[in-house]
Structures are given as structure tokens and as C-alpha cells.
C-alpha positions in Angstrom: 36.4 -10.0 -28.0 36.0 -7.7 -31.0 38.6 -8.0 -33.8 39.7 -4.4 -33.2 40.3 -5.1 -29.5 42.4 -8.1 -30.4 44.4 -6.1 -32.9 45.0 -3.4 -30.3 46.3 -6.0 -27.8 48.6 -7.5 -30.4 50.0 -4.1 -31.3 50.5 -3.1 -27.7 52.0 -6.5 -26.9 54.4 -6.3 -29.9 55.6 -2.8 -29.0 55.9 -3.4 -25.2 57.6 -6.8 -25.7 60.0 -5.5 -28.2 60.9 -2.6 -25.9 61.3 -4.9 -22.9 63.6 -7.2 -24.9 65.8 -4.3 -25.6 66.1 -3.5 -21.9 66.4 -7.1 -20.7 68.0 -9.0 -23.7 66.3 -12.2 -24.6 66.3 -14.2 -27.9 62.6 -14.9 -28.4 61.7 -13.4 -31.8 58.7 -11.4 -32.8 56.2 -14.0 -31.6 57.9 -14.3 -28.2 58.1 -10.5 -27.8 54.4 -10.2 -28.6 53.4 -12.9 -26.1 55.7 -11.3 -23.4 54.1 -7.9 -24.2 50.5 -9.2 -24.0 51.2 -11.1 -20.7 53.1 -8.0 -19.6 50.0 -5.9 -20.3 48.0 -8.2 -18.1 50.6 -8.2 -15.3 51.2 -4.4 -15.6 47.5 -3.7 -15.5 47.2 -5.8 -12.4 50.2 -4.1 -10.8 49.0 -0.6 -11.6 45.5 -1.4 -10.3 47.0 -2.6 -7.0 48.8 0.7 -6.9 45.6 2.6 -7.5 46.5 3.8 -11.0 44.5 2.9 -14.1 46.0 0.1 -16.2 45.7 -0.6 -19.9 43.1 1.9 -21.2 43.2 1.3 -25.0 45.6 1.8 -27.9 47.6 4.7 -26.5 51.0 5.5 -25.0 49.9 5.0 -21.4 48.8 1.4 -22.2 52.1 0.7 -24.0 53.9 2.0 -20.9 51.8 -0.1 -18.5 52.5 -3.2 -20.8 56.2 -2.3 -20.9 56.5 -2.2 -17.1 54.6 -5.5 -16.8 56.8 -7.1 -19.5 59.9 -6.0 -17.7 58.5 -7.4 -14.4 57.6 -10.7 -16.2 61.1 -11.0 -17.8 62.7 -10.4 -14.4 60.5 -13.2 -12.9 61.4 -15.5 -15.7 65.1 -14.7 -15.2 64.8 -15.4 -11.5 63.0 -18.7 -12.0 65.5 -19.9 -14.6 68.4 -18.9 -12.4 70.4 -17.4 -15.2 70.8 -13.8 -16.3 70.1 -14.3 -20.0 72.6 -13.1 -22.6 72.4 -10.9 -25.6 72.6 -12.7 -28.9 76.2 -13.8 -29.8 77.6 -13.7 -26.3 79.1 -16.8 -24.6 78.4 -17.5 -21.0 81.9 -18.6 -20.2 84.3 -18.1 -23.2 87.2 -19.9 -21.6 85.2 -23.2 -21.5 84.2 -22.8 -25.2 87.8 -22.0 -26.2 89.1 -25.3 -24.9 87.8 -28.7 -25.9 88.5 -32.2 -24.8 91.3 -32.6 -22.2 92.7 -29.1 -22.9 93.0 -26.6 -20.0 94.2 -23.0 -19.8 97.7 -24.4 -19.1 97.8 -26.5 -22.2 96.9 -30.1 -23.2 96.4 -32.3 -20.1 97.5 -29.5 -17.8 101.1 -29.3 -19.1 
């Protein structure tokens, strides 16, 4: 693979992964977004080829769109496999549980 092709894949992956992480919130960082975007470009290219439409064609808006659709599909599959919805940064899954520690319950200490 030529260096310019590698650079194009990295740029497309970064953009598509970042956009996908804004639609389906995940805390993966820039490297994780790039990997999801690159894998999404592969998945999106395969999906679009199955539908009879051209997939990733180079460093252009269409390729970013194909990679974005693939990254969204990939994140949805990851969410389904993990069995949890994924939360935006700073959100607690169940705030009531985190508010009470030890033997405390909503009614008070030891259920009183």
C-alpha cells in the first residue's frame, strides 16, 4: 500500500469514526475513533457493494459517508454484542445505586 493511500484511509477513518461517535456515544478516544472509522469503511464498502452501489472511492465526501455508515453499523453491532447501550461521558448507568453505599437503601440505613 502506498503511503498516500494509507494516509487517505487514516483521514477517512478519523473523520468517519469521530462522526459515528457523535451519533452513538462511545468513549474510545482518537485512536479508537480512527480504528472504528477504518473498519467502518471496510464494512460500509462491503455493505454498499452488496446493495450495488460503489463503496469507498478515494479521499472524498462519498467515501467519508460510506465509512460513516459502516462505522455506525459496526458500533450498533458492538452495542448488541456487549448487551449494553453505551453511555455518553459523565453519565451513570444507575444513579440510585451509586448514591447509596454499603447497607444503605432508598429508605435509609438498613431499610429504616
